[in-house]
N, C-alpha and C positions, 0 to 999 in steps of 0.2 A: 509630528513624529516622522522621522526619516529612517527607513530600514533598508540595508543592503543585504541581499541573500547571495551566498556563494554555493552553487550546486553543480557538481560535475557528474551526476548520475545519468543513466541512460533511460530505460523504459521499465516500468513496473509499479508496484503499489506505492513505493516511496515517492515516485514521481507524481502519481495521482494526488497524493496528499499535499505535496508541494504546490501543485496547481490549485488545489482547493484552498489552502491557507493563503496564498498570495491573493487570490480573488476575494476571500473573506475579509482580509485586512484592508484591501482597497475599498471595499464597500463600507468600511468603518473609518475611512478618512486617512489611512496611513499612506504616505508617499514612499514608493518603493522603487529600487533598482535591483536587477538580478544579473549575475554573471554565470552563464551556463555553457555547456558544450554546444558546438555548432550542430545544426541539422536535427534538433530534437523535434519529434512529431507533435509535441504538445506546446511548442513555442507560441503558436497562434492563440492558444487558450489563455495566455497571460499577458499578451501584448497590450491589451486595454487596461491592465491593472498595474503595469510596471514598465519602466524603461529597461530594455533588454540589451545586454552586452554578451558577446560570445568570445570564447577563448578555449584553447586546448591546454590541458594540464598533463604533463608527464613528469615523473619523478626526477629523471636525469635527462635533460635535453635543453636545447636553446629555447624552445617554445616556453619552458617554465620561466625563464628570465624575462622573455618578452611579455608574458602574462603578468608577472610581478610588476613590471613597469606600467602596464596598462591599469592594473589595480590601483597603483599609487595615484594615477591620474584621475580615476573614478572617485577615489576617496577625497582628493583635493577639491574636485568640482562639486560633488554631491554632499559632502560633509554629513555622513550618516550619524544618527544617534545610536544606532544598534547595527551590529553585523551578525548575521546568522549563517553559520556553516552547516551544510547538510551532508552527513555521512563522512567517511574517513578522509578521502582525498581533499575535500573542501576544508576540513578541519586542519589538515596538515598545512594548508595554504593560508590559514587565518593570520592576518597581519597583527603585529604587536603595536596597536594604536592606543595611545593614552586618551582618556576622556570619552571613549566609545565603549558601550557595552558589547562584550564579545561572547556570543552564545553558540554552542554547538547542539544540534538536534540529533540524537542517536536513534537510529531505526532498528538497531540490532545490539546484541550483547557484545561489548568490546573485549578483545583478548588482552589488551594492555592500554595504558593511558598516554602513550607516546605521541599520539596524533593531536592531543588537546593541550599542548604546552601553552599556547597563547589564548586559550579560552578561559573565561571567568566562571561561566555557568554551563552545566550540561543539562539538557532536557531529555528525560527518558520517557518512554511511552507506556511502561508498566512499572509497578512497585518493585517486582523482583529484579528488573533490569537496574533500577536505582540501587538496590542492595548489592548487586554485582559490582557496580561502579565504586561504591564505598569500600567493598571488600578488597578492591584492587588498590586502594589507598587514596582515592580522591577526597580532598579536604575543602575544596572550594564550593561554589554554589551548585545546588542540585534541585531540580524540579521534576515532578511527574505530571506530564500533560499528555493524555492519549490522543488518538486521531478522531476525526469525524469524517463522515462521508457526505458527498453532495449527490449521490445517486438518488434518483427519484423514479417513480413509475412513469414510463414514457412509451411512445409508440414503438412496438416491436418490429424487428425485421420480419419479412415474410419467410415462413418456414420453407416455402418452395425454393427460395434462394439458397437454402442449406440442404436441399434435396432430402427433406425430412417430412414425413407424413403429418398432416394436421393433427391427427389424433394420437400421435406418439407421446410418450412421457419423456421429456427432454431434461437431461441433467447438464448443468454448465459448470466448468472449471475455468478459473481465471488466474493468470499470473505468468511469471517467467518460467520457461522450461529448463529448470535445473533440478538435480537429484533431490534436494531437500524438500521440494514442493510436492513430491509424492504423486505426480500425475500417472506414473506407471501403475501404482496401486489402484488408482481410480479406474484406469482402463481395465485392469483385471477384475475389479468389482462389477463394472458394467457388463462384463462377459457373463456374469452369473445372474443378471437381472433380465429376464426374458422381455424382449421388445423395447427396452429402454434405449434411447439415443443419447450420445454424449457429444457436446460441443466444447472444444477446448479453445479458449480465446487467449492468445498470447503467442510468444515465440521464445527462442533461446537455444543454447547449445545442445540440449537434449532432444530437440525436435526429431532428428533423424532416428534416434533410438525409440522414441515413442511411436513414430509411424511404423517402424519395423515390428514393434510389439503388437500394434493393431493388426497388421497383416498376418503375423504368426498366430494370432488368436482367432482369425477369421472374422474380424469385426469391421472390416472396411465399409460395410453397408450401414453401420450404426454409429460410427465415430467421425466427426467432422473437425478439421483444423481451420480456424479462421485467419491465423496470423495475428500480429499485433494490431489492435483496432483502437482508434480514438473514440469511436462510437460504441464501445463495449457495452454500455448500458442498454442499448437497443437489442443486443443479443441476450442480455440478461432478462429483459422484459419478455422475450419470446420463449423463455425456458419455463420449466415447471419446478425445478429445485436447484439450489446452489450448493456445491460441495467444496470444502476446503480440506484437501487431503495432505496438508503439509506435515512433514515429520518434525520440523522446527519452524515456528512462526511466532515472532515476538508479539506484535499487534499491528500488523499492516492494515491498510485500508480494506484489504480483502476480507478481514473479519467482520466488516460492517456493510459490505456492498449488498449482500442478499437482503438484509433487513431494509436498507434504504429503498431498494427496488420492490419491496413487498413480496419477496420469495422465501419459502421455507429453507432453512439452512441445516446442513450436516457438516460436522467438522471432527477431525481427529483431536484428541485432547493434548494438543501442543500448548506451549506457554501462553501465547496470546489468546487463542480461543478459550482456554480454561479460565483465564482472567475475565474475559468479556461475557462468556455464555453460560447459561444454566440449562443443564440437561432436562429435556421434556417441557421446559417453560418457553424458551426462545430458540432452541436448537436441539438437534439430536447429536449427542457426543459419543464418539467411538474411540476405543483404545488406539493409540498410535500404531500404525502398521497393520491393523487387523482388517484384512481384505474381506473376510467372511462377514465380519460385523458391519463393515461399510456397505456391503451388498444388501445385508438384511435391513439396514436403515433406509437405503434407497427404496427397497421393496415396500417397506412400511409407508413411506410417503406416497409412493405410487398408488397404493391400495386404500389409503385412508384420507379422504378429503377433509374430514374434521380435524385431523392432526395437522394437516398443512395449514388450515385456517388458524388454529391455535398458536402454532409456532410463528406465523406471520404477525399476529396480534402481539405476541410476546416480544418479538424482535422490535416492533415499532415502539413499544413501551420502554425497552432497554435503551434505544437510541435517545428517546425523549428525556429519560431520567439520568443517563450516565454519559452519553456521547453526543450531545447536541452541538451543532455548530456554534450557537451563541455562547455556550459555556466554554468551549475549547478556545474560540477566538478571544473571548474575554480574558482567559487565563494567560494567553500570550501577550495581550495588551498590558495586563497587570505586570507581567514579568519585564516587558520592555520599559515600562514607566518606573519600576522599582529602583531601589538603591543598588549601586554596583556591589558585587559580592567580593 
């Protein structure tokens, strides 16, 4: 089985899952090549699993034609059985190649289907995303395959490195700093939880606004920004609770990270968390945008060790029964080996 992945994403949950899947498929004997943007921080994590090609994709520029020429050379030499495009730009770049399965993996709800003209099958990560695709008029192949996480309990970073007391209750948020991720609401909730520290692992265009909010609320002594980290799991390991404050979250890796690392999870009732999580069994669920409710949930976890243990155990069961690596990787292999749609 030879698979070519086209991925022009940057940094975030979609990229973490891309790395996870490429490595999982490699361990199951799949020969892979990938075409990605230059300078990705995670390139080193896939170099042992796939041959890596780099190229810049822009909608209207000479670089697009050069990249198209390069892709034709890759196809001629590699002769893939399957091409998988990741997200919008890569799907726009999908070549119309006969005799090759052409699959697009969707990480979010599409606004239209114009990007997927040359794709035969779309992979959605939740059932309601698949329903949206059908409602837009998609009549070709459609599969629902969620994510899995490779996060594991691991050696934590030293709290001293983060200027955080050993006995503090540490909440961690992880992801791109964009408005829909709701990190501003998490910061406001932390302001209402006495003594709690917040570590924000990630980066993005909203970082300046978030730092200004921290300063305006007088939280500079309790909030830490780590920047984007390839060792994010070490920071998760050093925390006490994981919070997903997204206003809109399909089912990114972030929904599973806390469980994989053995941390109790709190989430707003966005699309993905609502699909994956069960309130009081494997997570605490809060109405989207409810800062007071989020603060109350954090306080509950801080004050109730038994609740933390129960949620961690429930999260571990949910991963094993619904989101295991073996089940998800097998679903992709079955899709790759199936008949063309």
